[in-house]
C-alpha positions in Angstrom: 0.0 0.0 0.0 1.6 3.2 -1.1 0.4 6.6 -0.3 -0.2 9.2 -3.0 2.2 12.0 -3.7 -0.3 14.5 -2.4 -0.6 12.7 1.0 3.2 12.5 1.4 3.5 16.3 0.6 0.8 17.1 3.1 2.5 15.0 5.8 5.9 16.6 5.2 4.2 20.1 5.3 2.6 19.3 8.6 5.8 17.9 10.1 7.8 21.0 8.9 5.2 23.6 10.3 4.4 21.7 13.5 5.2 23.9 16.5 5.4 22.8 20.0 2.1 23.9 21.7 2.4 25.7 24.9 -0.1 27.5 27.1 0.6 31.2 28.1 -0.6 31.5 31.7 0.1 35.2 32.1 -3.3 36.4 30.8 -5.1 33.8 32.9 -3.3 34.9 36.0 -4.2 38.6 35.2 -7.9 37.7 34.9 -7.9 35.7 38.1 -6.2 38.5 40.1 -8.8 41.0 38.8 -11.6 38.7 39.8 -10.2 38.2 43.3 -9.7 41.9 43.8 -13.3 42.5 42.6 -14.8 39.9 44.9 -12.8 41.2 47.9 -14.0 44.8 47.4 -17.6 44.0 46.8 -18.0 41.3 49.4 -17.1 43.4 52.5 -20.5 45.0 53.0 -22.5 41.8 53.1 -23.1 39.8 56.3 -24.0 36.2 55.6 -26.5 34.7 57.9 -27.0 31.1 57.4 -30.5 30.5 56.1 -32.3 27.3 56.4 -34.3 26.1 53.4 -37.5 26.2 55.4 -37.5 30.0 56.0 -38.8 32.7 53.8 -37.6 36.0 55.2 -39.8 39.1 54.9 -38.7 42.1 52.9 -37.7 45.6 54.2 -36.6 48.9 52.8 -34.2 49.6 55.7 -30.8 50.8 54.7 -28.7 50.0 57.8 -26.7 46.8 57.7 -27.0 44.2 60.4 -24.1 43.6 62.8 -22.7 40.2 63.7 -24.7 38.7 66.6 -26.3 35.5 68.0 -28.9 34.2 65.6 -32.3 32.7 66.6 -33.8 31.0 63.6 -37.6 30.2 63.6 -38.7 27.9 60.9 -42.3 26.9 60.3 -41.9 24.0 62.8 -38.8 24.5 65.0 -36.6 27.1 66.8 -32.8 27.0 66.5 -30.1 29.0 68.3 -26.8 29.3 66.2 -28.1 26.4 64.1 -28.8 24.1 67.1 -32.3 22.8 67.7 -33.9 24.2 70.9 -37.7 23.6 70.7 -40.6 23.2 68.3 -43.3 25.8 67.5 -46.0 23.3 68.7 -44.3 23.1 72.1 -44.2 26.9 72.3 -47.9 27.2 71.5 -48.8 24.5 74.0 -46.7 26.0 76.9 -48.6 29.4 76.7 -46.1 31.1 78.9 -44.7 34.6 78.4 -41.2 33.2 78.0 -39.9 30.1 76.3 -37.9 28.2 78.9 -35.8 26.0 76.5 -34.8 29.1 74.5 -34.0 31.0 77.7 -31.8 28.2 78.8 -30.0 28.0 75.4 -29.4 31.8 75.4 -28.0 31.8 78.9 -25.4 29.2 78.1 -21.9 30.3 79.1 -20.7 29.6 75.6 -23.0 32.4 74.2 -22.7 34.7 77.2 -19.0 34.6 77.6 -17.2 36.3 80.4 -18.9 38.3 83.2 -20.4 41.5 81.8 -21.4 44.9 83.2 -25.0 46.1 82.9 -24.0 48.4 80.1 -22.4 45.6 78.2 -25.5 43.5 78.6 -27.7 46.3 77.3 -25.5 46.5 74.2 -25.6 42.7 73.4 -27.2 42.0 70.1 -29.3 39.1 68.8 -30.9 38.6 65.4 -34.2 36.8 65.1 -34.6 35.2 61.7 -38.2 34.0 61.3 -40.3 32.7 58.5 -42.8 35.3 57.3 -45.8 33.0 58.1 -44.9 32.6 61.8 -47.7 34.1 64.0 -46.8 37.3 65.8 -47.5 35.9 69.3 -44.7 33.3 68.8 -42.3 36.0 67.6 -43.3 38.3 70.5 -42.6 35.5 73.0 -39.2 34.8 71.4 -38.3 38.5 71.6 -39.5 38.6 75.3 -37.3 35.5 76.0 -34.3 37.3 74.3 -34.8 40.3 76.5 -35.0 38.1 79.6 -31.7 36.5 78.6 -30.1 39.9 78.8 -30.0 40.8 75.1 -30.5 44.6 74.9 -30.8 44.9 71.1 -33.0 42.6 69.0 -33.0 42.7 65.2 -35.3 41.0 62.9 -33.6 39.6 59.7 -35.3 40.8 56.5 -34.4 40.9 52.8 -33.8 44.4 51.5 -36.7 45.1 49.1 -35.8 46.3 45.6 -36.6 50.0 45.0 -38.2 51.1 41.8 -35.9 53.2 39.6 -36.7 56.9 40.1 -37.6 58.9 37.1 -38.5 55.8 35.0 -41.9 56.0 33.3 -43.1 52.8 31.7 -44.8 53.0 28.3 
């Protein structure tokens, strides 16, 4: 089996013009460094609060950013402190007391409280309540009363910032 003249010429041409392929990494490194700088600059103003799949947070138009604090998460069925199960909504509604004892015990744990604090420090302690938007107000009110009883002076409700309409835009 012999190859044609044309096939031999094409093979010689490919062998002559074959260059060693190499990858230039400089442009890739430049792009990655720009991306890292961009992400560092624009991620500093956001506080990430771990959200459970079972919570739909209400919206708000407030502009102030939340501060880092202890998080009480209220799903449709359960209450968690820093991601740890404390009690269920059904037990809270059955108890019918002004404060929720299991939540109070969890909030007074030495791990959350830390060292001994003065009254002024206690009044400045912050806690964030992240509740599903369908939770009845009486349950949220009792959770907030329990947080106050556990010496948290500032209580914040976690909300999603509502999008504002663009001013000066007239549809149509």
